[in-house]
N, C-alpha and C positions, 0 to 999 in steps of 0.2 A: 748096366749098374752092377757094381761089385759087392754082392752080399754073400757071405759064407752060407753053407747049408744050415749051420746052427742058427744063424741070424734069421734065415728064411723060415725055419721051423718055429723060432720064437715069435716072429711076427704073425705067422699063420695061427699059432695057438692063441695069441693075444686077441686076434680077430674073431675067434670062435667064442670068446667069453661074452656072456650077457648078464645084465644086472637089472632088476626091477627098480624103478625110481618114480617118485612123485613130482620130480622137477620137469620142466618143459624140455623136450628134445626136438631136434630138427632132422627129419628123415633123410634129406639130401646129404647132410653132413655125416649122419650116422653111417651112411653107405660108404663114406670115404675114410672113416676112422681107421687108423693104423696102416692103411695101404700106402706104401712108398710111391711117390711120384718122382720119376727120374729127372734129374737136373744136371747139366753139363755132362762130363764123361763118366764120372764115378759118384756123383752126388745124388742126394735125394732129399725130399721134404715130405713129412707125413704129420697128420694131426693125431695127437695123443689124447687130448681131452678138451672140453670147452664148457662154458657156462653162459646161459642166457641166449636170447634170440631177439628178433625184432620187437616182439610183444614186451619183452623185459625192458627195452629202452623206453617204450611208451609208458609202461607202468611206472618206471622211475621218474619220468618227466612229470607225470600227473600225480605222483606220490599216492597212487591208489592202493586199495587193499587187495585187489584181484587183477585178473588179466583183462577185465573190462568187456563191455558188450557193444562198443562202438563199431561202426562199419570199418572194413579194411581200408577204404579210401580215406577215412578220417585219421586213422593211425598213420597211413602213408603221408598224409598232409602234415601231420605233426613232426614226423621224422624229417621230412624235407625242410620244414621250418627250423628245426634244431640244427640241421646241417648248414642251411643257408646263413644262419645267424651265429654259427660257430659256438653253440651251447654244447660243451664237451662232456660235462659230468654224467648225463644219462647214458652216453655211449661207454663210459668207463665202467658201467655195471656189468658189461659182458666181457668175458675173458676167453682166451684160447691158448693152448699149449702145443708147440711144434717140436718134433725131433728132426734135426737138420744135419746133414752131412755136407760139408763145404770146404773149399780150399782155405788155408790159413789166411791168405791175403784178403779174401772175401770176408772172412770172419772179422778181420781187423777194421774193415769199413763198417760192417754190420754193427759192431759193438759200440759205435759212436752213437747209436740210438739207445740212450741210457734208460728210458722209461720201460724197462722190462726186467724180468727175473731170468738169469742165465746160469746154467750149470754145464760146463764144458768138460769133455773127455780130458782126463789128467795124464799128461805125458810124464809127470813126476812119479805116478803110480803104475801106469801101464805103458806098453810099447806101442807106438803108432804103427799102423799098417803101411806097407810099401805101395801106396797109391798116390798118384800125383796128377794134377790137372795139366793137360796139354791142350792148348787152344786149337780149334779148327782153323785151317788156313784162311777160311773166309773171314775170320775175326782177327787176323793178324795184320796190324796196320802200323804205319809209321807215326811218329809224334805229330800231332796237329800243329800247324803253323799259326793258328789263330786261337786255339784253346790249350792252355798250358797243362790241363789235366785230362786231355782227351786224345782221340785217335784221328788220323788223317787218312791218307790214301792206303789202300790194301797193298801189302807187299807183293812183289813179283813171286810167282810159284817157286823159282829156284831159291830166292832169299828166304821165303817162308819155310821151305824144307830144311834149309841150313839152320835157321833159328830153332825149329822143332827139334832137330838133332842135338843142338846145344842144351836146350831145356831138358830133354829126356836124359842125356848123358850126365848132366850135372846132378839131376835129381837122383838117378840110380847110383852114381858114385857116392854122393853124400849119404844115401841110405845104407850102402854097404859099409861105409865108415862108421855110421851110427850103430849098426849091428855089431861091428868089430869092437867098438869102444865099450859096448854094454856087455859083451860076452866075457863071462868070468873065467872060462876055461881056456879059450884060445885067443882072447883079446885082453882088455885092460880091466874089465869089471867096473867101468866107470858108472857113477850114479846116473840114473835116468834123467834127473833134473838137469844134469850137465850135458849128457849125450844129446839131448834134443836140440841144443842150440846150434848144431851143425846142419839141421835139416833146412830144406828150401821152403819158400813161402807157398809153393804150389802143392805142398803136402796136405792131404785131407785130414780134417779134424771133425768132431761131432759135438753137438750140444742139444740140450733141451732149452727152449726159449718160450717163456710165457709172457703174454702181453695183453693189456685191455684193448677193447675195440677202438677207442679214440686214438690211442698211440699207434695201433696197427695201421690205421688209415693214414696217419701222418707219415709213417714209414713208407707205405705204399705210394703216397703222393710224391715223395722224393725219389724213390727207387724204381718206379715204373716210367719215370720221365725219360725221354729219349737221350738226355744228356748224362744219365747215370751210366756207370760202367756196365758193359754187357754182362759180365760174370755175376754181378749181383742183381741186375735187372731181371734175369731169367728166373731167379728165385722169387722175386716180387711178383712176376707175372703168374707164376704157379699159385702164389698165395692169393692173388686177386680172384682166381677161379674159386678158391676155397671160400673167400669172402662172399661171393655171389651164392654159393650153396648154403652158407650158414645164415646170413642175414640179407636176403635178396632185396628187401625194401630199402635197407640202409645202403647196400651196395649200389643200387640204382641212384640214390641221392648222392652218393660219393662220386659216381661217374658224372653226374650233372653239375654239382657245385664245387667239386674239388679237382677231379682229373680233367674235366672238360672246360673248366673255368680259368679265367686269367685275372690277375690283380694289377691295377694301374695305380701309380702314385698320384698324389694330389696334383703335382705338376703335370703329369701326363693327362689327367682328366681335364685340367684347364686347357691343354692343347686340343684335346678332342672336342671340347665345347666350342672352341674358336673355329675348328674345322666345320662342325655341324652348323655354325652360324654363317658359313659361307666364306670365311676368311682363308686365304692361302697362307699356310704357315710353313716356314722353312726351319731347318734345324738351328741355324745361327740365331734366329729370333725366338726360339721356342723356350729357352731357359733350361733345356735338357742337354746333358752331355751327349757326345756322339754315340756312345754305347747305349744309353737310355733311349735315344731317338731310334736307333736301329732296331732295338728290341720291340719298341712300341709299334713301329711300322711293320715289322715282320709279323707281329700278332694281328694287326689289322689287315695284313695281306695287301698292303699298299706299297708300290715300289718306292724305295728310298730315293729322295731327290739327289 
């Protein structure tokens, strides 16, 4: 992970600060505050601040005046009920703020999740570092023949090495040109807001990203899915670990009712009921398209006829 000595010192100093508070805190998350978790080759993710815990969700759902005296099992049951029936507002009472360093192309996927507050490093004001994401050969694959937005077979080692050379050389060349365009003495003195347009999408950027718990779980449900692009999925997997440290009861319910669950359409459920009644159902007579049928059968782990 590429952090300058000044950045490491700043993080270390931040981690030594303590504040007295009357609000609830979570010991497991407190231990993780400010510490960067390495992601990809130069990226990181760290928690900057948070508000609320599992008890805050229960308190909001019951609209109680205090944190309550009910058993932990009762609180867990309520959280599971809220998750199961998709009651979102109690989860919105908790918030968390991350500091993330990520490639620009990952950031452009990430920003599509609009229910968050974002402040990104400004390349109009500051000069971006010469750091670029270069994929590991194990993750370099050809275009999938069945998924228009996914990967297929891993490239042969020779081809992967050549592609890496292209990515590295292009990134370094454009960054050298970027520096020369900005240089007022030996270059052109170009405005930073214009010079940045020449950089490659694997250049690293940084941002602060604050989101409530409900929308964080929606982000995770989509981005930890095996179909999500690897480069954003690894960030989501790191955030999932943080979720378990922060709100363990909610995280367990999320694993049960969101990550480990599936949704069938009304037509799919009609087919399942016919199967349970003993009827042999074929795709042609199911009322489902071939893609819907294949997805349903894959979920049921039943060979497609």
